[in-house]
C-alpha positions as CSV (number, residue, x, y, z in Angstrom):
1,X,107.5,88.2,115.8
2,X,107.5,92.0,116.3
3,X,110.8,92.2,115.0
4,X,109.8,90.5,111.9
5,X,106.7,92.6,111.0
6,X,108.6,95.6,111.6
7,X,111.9,94.2,109.4
8,X,108.8,93.3,106.5
9,X,107.1,96.7,106.5
10,X,110.5,98.9,106.3
11,X,111.3,96.6,103.4
12,X,108.3,96.8,101.2
13,X,108.0,100.8,102.0
14,X,107.3,102.0,98.3
15,X,111.0,102.7,96.8
16,X,113.3,100.3,99.5
17,X,113.3,97.3,97.2
18,X,110.1,97.7,95.1
19,X,107.6,101.1,93.8
20,X,104.1,99.3,92.2
21,X,103.0,100.7,90.1
22,X,105.7,102.9,88.6
23,X,104.2,106.1,87.9
24,X,101.2,105.8,89.9
25,X,99.9,108.3,92.4
26,X,101.2,108.4,96.1
27,X,97.9,107.0,97.5
28,X,97.6,104.1,94.7
29,X,101.3,103.0,95.3
30,X,100.7,103.5,99.3
31,X,97.2,101.3,98.8
32,X,99.2,98.5,96.5
33,X,102.0,98.8,98.9
34,X,99.5,97.8,101.7
35,X,98.3,94.9,99.5
36,X,101.5,93.8,98.9
37,X,102.2,94.1,102.6
38,X,99.4,92.4,103.6
39,X,99.6,89.3,101.6
40,X,103.9,88.5,102.0
41,X,102.9,88.6,105.8
42,X,99.9,85.9,105.6
43,X,101.6,83.9,104.1
44,X,105.6,84.6,106.1
45,X,103.1,84.2,109.5
46,X,101.3,81.6,108.4
47,X,104.4,79.3,107.2
48,X,106.2,80.7,110.2
49,X,103.5,79.1,112.9
50,X,104.2,76.0,110.8
51,X,107.3,75.3,111.4
52,X,107.5,77.4,114.6
53,X,104.7,74.0,115.3
54,X,106.6,71.2,114.0
55,X,109.7,71.6,115.8
């Protein structure tokens, strides 16, 4: 799970895949990406745990 978290964190770093909001300050972009990371991590973690538990 650590490698998954690290790769997800890297991919959701501002400027790698997306940069939200466009033209926002550094703090606003960082805060937005923190929220995006939290949501994506939570949803994907729950999905992976459900898949792993069903095997």
